[in-house]
C-alpha positions in Angstrom: -24.1 6.9 8.4 -20.7 6.0 9.9 -20.2 5.1 13.5 -17.4 4.4 15.6 -17.5 2.7 19.1 -17.1 5.8 21.6 -17.3 5.7 25.4 -19.4 3.1 25.8 -21.6 3.7 23.1 -21.8 4.0 18.9 -20.8 7.7 18.1 -21.6 8.9 14.5 -18.4 9.9 12.7 -19.9 11.6 9.7 -21.9 14.4 11.4 -21.1 18.2 10.6 -19.4 18.7 14.0 -16.5 16.7 12.7 -15.9 18.6 9.5 -13.8 21.3 11.8 -11.3 18.2 12.3 -11.0 18.0 8.5 -9.9 21.6 8.2 -7.2 21.8 11.0 -4.9 24.9 10.3 -1.2 23.8 9.2 0.9 24.3 12.3 -1.3 22.8 14.6 0.2 20.9 17.2 -1.1 17.1 17.9 0.1 15.7 21.3 -0.3 12.1 22.0 -1.5 10.6 25.3 0.9 7.8 26.0 4.2 6.2 24.9 6.2 9.1 26.6 3.6 11.6 25.0 5.4 12.8 21.8 3.8 15.7 20.0 3.3 16.2 16.1 3.2 19.4 13.8 0.5 19.3 11.0 2.1 20.2 7.9 -0.1 19.3 5.3 -3.6 18.1 4.8 -3.6 15.2 2.3 -7.5 15.2 1.9 -10.1 12.8 2.2 -9.0 9.1 3.1 -9.8 7.4 -0.2 -9.8 4.2 1.1 -12.7 4.8 3.7 -14.1 7.8 2.2 -14.3 10.0 5.2 -12.0 11.7 7.2 -9.1 13.9 6.3 -5.2 12.6 6.3 -2.5 14.6 7.6 0.9 14.7 7.4 2.9 15.5 10.6 6.3 16.0 11.8 7.5 14.6 14.8 8.9 16.7 17.3 10.9 14.0 18.9 12.6 12.5 15.8 11.6 15.0 13.0 10.4 12.1 10.6 7.1 12.5 8.9 3.8 10.7 10.3 0.5 10.6 9.0 -2.8 11.0 11.1 -6.5 10.6 10.3 -9.0 13.1 11.3 -11.7 10.9 12.8 -9.2 9.5 15.2 -8.4 12.6 16.7 -9.9 14.3 19.5 -9.8 17.9 21.1 -7.6 18.0 24.3 -10.4 19.3 25.9 -12.7 16.2 25.4 -9.9 14.3 27.0 -11.9 11.8 29.9 -9.2 9.6 31.1 -5.7 8.2 30.5 -6.2 6.4 27.4 -3.4 6.4 24.5 -5.1 8.9 22.2 -3.7 11.6 20.1 -5.4 15.1 20.7 -5.5 18.3 18.7 -3.9 21.2 21.0 -4.7 24.8 20.7 -0.9 25.6 19.8 -0.1 26.5 16.1 3.6 26.7 14.9 4.2 29.8 12.8 4.7 29.5 8.9 8.7 29.7 9.1 8.6 27.0 12.1 6.7 24.5 9.5 8.7 25.1 6.7 11.9 24.4 9.0 10.2 21.0 10.4 9.1 20.2 6.6 12.7 20.6 5.3 14.4 18.7 7.8 11.6 15.8 7.7 12.1 15.8 3.6 16.3 15.3 4.3 15.7 12.6 6.6 12.9 10.8 4.3 15.7 10.9 1.3 18.4 9.7 3.7 16.4 6.8 4.8 15.2 6.2 1.1 18.8 6.1 0.0 19.6 3.7 3.0 16.9 1.6 1.9 17.7 1.3 -1.5 21.7 0.3 -0.7 20.1 -2.1 1.6 18.0 -3.7 -0.8 21.2 -4.1 -3.3 23.2 -5.8 -0.8 20.2 -7.9 0.5 19.9 -9.4 -3.2 23.5 -9.8 -3.5 23.9 -11.9 -0.3 20.7 -14.0 -1.4 22.7 -14.8 -4.6 25.6 -15.7 -2.9 23.8 -17.6 -0.4 21.8 -19.8 -3.0 25.2 -20.7 -4.4 26.5 -22.0 -0.9 23.0 -23.7 -0.5 23.9 -25.8 -3.6 27.1 -26.8 -2.6 26.5 -28.0 1.1 23.3 -29.5 0.3 21.1 -27.2 2.0 18.9 -26.9 -1.5 18.0 -30.4 -1.5 17.7 -31.0 2.4 14.3 -32.2 3.9 14.5 -29.5 6.6 17.3 -27.3 8.6 18.3 -26.9 12.1 19.1 -23.4 12.7 19.9 -21.1 15.7 18.0 -17.9 16.0 18.6 -14.7 18.0 15.3 -13.3 19.4 15.0 -10.1 21.2 11.9 -9.5 23.6 9.6 -6.7 22.4 6.9 -7.5 24.6 4.8 -4.5 26.2 3.0 -5.4 29.1 1.3 -2.1 29.5 -0.9 -2.7 26.4 -0.6 -6.4 26.9 1.6 -7.4 23.8 3.8 -10.1 23.8 6.4 -10.9 21.0 10.1 -11.4 20.1 12.2 -10.6 17.2 14.7 -12.5 15.1 17.6 -10.5 14.9 20.1 -13.3 13.4 19.7 -16.8 11.7 22.6 -19.2 11.5 22.0 -22.6 9.7 23.5 -25.3 11.8 23.2 -28.2 9.6 20.8 -30.2 7.3 18.1 -32.9 7.9 17.2 -36.0 6.3 13.7 -35.8 7.7 11.1 -33.2 9.2 10.7 -34.7 12.6 11.2 -32.7 15.6 13.9 -34.4 17.9 15.7 -32.4 20.7 18.5 -34.8 20.2 19.1 -33.8 16.8 19.1 -30.1 17.9 21.4 -30.9 20.9 23.9 -32.7 18.6 24.0 -29.5 16.0 23.7 -26.9 18.8 27.3 -27.5 19.6 28.6 -26.5 16.3 27.9 -22.5 16.9 29.4 -20.9 20.1 26.3 -19.0 21.0 24.1 -21.9 21.2 26.8 -24.3 22.5 24.9 -24.1 25.9 22.2 -25.8 24.6 24.0 -29.0 23.5 24.0 -30.5 27.0 20.4 -30.6 28.5 20.0 -28.8 32.1 21.3 -31.4 35.1 23.1 -33.4 32.8 27.1 -33.0 33.4 29.7 -32.2 30.9 30.5 -35.9 30.2 26.9 -36.5 29.4 26.2 -38.5 32.6 22.5 -37.7 33.8 22.3 -36.5 37.4 20.0 -37.8 39.9 16.7 -36.0 39.3 17.2 -36.4 35.5 16.1 -40.2 36.2 12.7 -39.2 37.5 10.0 -40.0 34.9 8.2 -36.9 35.0 11.3 -34.7 34.5 11.7 -32.9 31.3 14.8 -30.5 30.6 13.5 -26.9 31.1 15.3 -25.5 28.0 13.0 -28.1 25.7 9.8 -26.4 24.7 6.7 -27.9 23.3 4.4 -25.5 21.9 2.6 -27.1 19.2 -0.6 -25.7 19.4 -2.2 -22.5 18.1 0.0 -19.5 18.2 2.7 -21.9 19.8 6.4 -21.7 18.2 6.7 -25.4 17.7 9.5 -27.5 19.5 12.6 -25.6 20.0 15.6 -25.2 22.4 15.9 -22.1 24.5 17.0 -21.0 27.9 14.7 -19.3 29.7 10.8 -18.3 28.7 9.3 -18.1 25.3 8.9 -14.2 25.4 12.8 -13.5 26.4 16.0 -12.5 24.6 18.6 -14.9 23.8 19.2 -18.0 21.2 17.4 -20.7 20.3 17.7 -23.7 18.3 15.0 -25.2 16.2 14.1 -27.1 12.9 13.0 -25.1 9.9 11.0 -26.4 7.2 10.5 -25.2 3.7 7.5 -23.0 2.6 6.2 -25.0 -0.5 9.5 -25.6 -2.3 11.5 -22.8 -1.4 13.6 -22.1 1.7 13.0 -18.6 3.2 15.5 -15.8 2.0 16.7 -15.2 5.5 18.3 -19.1 4.9 20.3 -17.7 1.7 21.3 -14.4 3.7 22.4 -16.4 6.7 24.9 -18.7 4.6 26.4 -15.7 3.0 27.1 -14.1 6.1 28.4 -17.3 8.3 28.4 -20.9 7.0 29.1 -23.6 9.3 28.9 -26.3 6.6 30.8 -28.1 4.4 30.7 -28.8 0.6 28.8 -31.8 -0.2 30.6 -34.5 -1.3 
């Protein structure tokens, strides 16, 4: 027997009553409660999920952007069973015609082909950038460096509605190399000045442009607000950033190798913008 956690109790999902959900008619409209309430139309029954061995999988087309999506039968509930406002995809009684389903299928197929061609082209471009970046890394000493000081632009992707907090790195710039792996804010600030987008991090807050400390800096407990110390589980380590951890903006940090290799993002960055001079 197979169960899932239901409304405060365990519910069987392998009983015959659920078999109807494995044979929904093509054209059935599914509606999500939450995330702006998008709707989907089932265009194909993909059969029983081979990974888990129960519950049909459906291919659908989003009525929002016209792209293909997938749904698993045992995750669906009928709209008549709606009990609360939780995020859930519901089966409705609305069914699109065969002609409407065909039009949706053709549009989604065209969009999928366009997306595939774009991904293939992006993959070729990515590989070209990596090769070019490796050449620059050899010439500038990046390949043999103990660590790098890098600038990263982050975009806040947090969603308070779902208690999700995260940022996405959208650009990386190598500011310089380091001969050690210690996290030193002074070293980060020195190299932050090399890049116009992180120049504001070169001088600590409450320090004037000449580098002279203001009165409050001399207090023993004071720490610059842009110095983040997060060397704990799920923390981001030591880095310079104006604002909170989960905010959009530029930060400067030290990057170490994974094993003996730099992440491909380092080579791509060097190929796109190089602030380093060739090693003597």
